[in-house]
N, C-alpha and C positions, 0 to 999 in steps of 0.2 A: 531416457527412463532411469529413474532412481531405483536401485535394488536395496531392499532393507534386509539386513542380515540377522536380525533377531526379532523377537516378538514385542519389543519396546518401541512401538510406533506411537508418535505423538501427533495429535491433531489439535491445533490451536486456531481460534477464529475471533473476529471482532468486527465492529461497525463503528466508523470514526467520522464525526462531523469535521470536515476539512476546513471549510470556511463558509461565511455568510456575509458577502460583500454588499448586497443591495441595501442593507440597513444603514450603512455608513458611507455609501458611495465609494467603496474600495476599488482597487485596480481591476479585479476580475469583472466588475460590473461596469465601470466607467472607462477603463483603458482600452487600448487596441494594440495590435502587434503581439509578439510572443510573450506569454505570461505563464508562470508556473507556481504551484504551491506544493510544499513537501511537509510531511510529518513523520517523525521517527516513531516507529511501533516497536515495542519491546515484547518478546515472547514471555509467556508466564513461566516456562521452564526452558532450560538450555538444551538445544539439540546437539547431538554428537557432531554433526556437520551441517552446513546450510541446508534447510529444507526446501521443498518445492512450495512456492507461494503463488496463490491465485488472488487477483484483485478484480473488483467490479464496482460499478456505480449502484448505490442503493437509493440515492436521491439525486436528482438532476433537475435543477430549477434554472431554466434558460429563457432569455428573451426570444419571442417568436419572430421578431423582425429580421435580424441578420442571419446568415448561415450559422449553423451549429457545428462547431469544430471542437474536438477534444481527444485527448489521449490519456489513458490511465495506465500506471505501471508500478511494479514493485522493483526497486533498485537497491543496490548496495546490500544485498541479502547476506547475513552472517548467521552463525548459530545462535546469536543473541537477539536479533531483530532485523529490521529492514526500513527503508524509506518508502513511504506511500506517496505517490506522485500523481498530480493532475496537471495537465498542460492544455492550453488553448492558444489560439492565434487569430490574426486578422481582426475583424470587427465583431467577433462573437462576444455576447454579453452574458456572463454567468452570474446568477444571483447567489446560488449556494450549491454546495456539493457535499454529499455524504458517501463514503466508500466502505464496502465490505471486503474482508480479506479472510483467507484460509491458508494455513501452513500445515504441511504434512511431511514428516521426516522421522528419522531415527533418533531416539533418545539414548542417553548414556545407559550402559548396562553395568551391573555390579562387577562382572568379571572382566571388564575392559582393562587393559594394561595401559598405564600412562608412563611413557618413557621420556624423561627430561633430557635435553641436550647438555 
C-alpha cells in the first residue's frame, strides 16, 4: 500500500495504440516464439516518488486459430514515467493492441524541502 502524506494526489491516465502489425505483416502477426513491444509513457506532471501504475488492454485484436497468450505490464516506473509492455509467445497471432493506463501518486508539495548532497 502506498500512503500519501498530503492532499496533493495526482491521477494521470491515457490510452496508447501500441502496435498494428497485421497491415504490414509485422512480427506480432507473422512471427512465433517470444515477442515483446514497449512504449515509453511520460507523465504530464512529475510525481514526488514513483506512483502506483495500473495497465489493461483496451483493444485486443487476435487471430482466432491459435491459442491466445499475452501479458501486459508497467515496468521501469519512475516519478517521470514508465515502460508500457505487451508480451506474447508461442504461435499466438496478434494483429493490434491498444493499452490503457492509470497512475496514482503523490505530487510535489510547495513546503517540501529539497536537500542536495
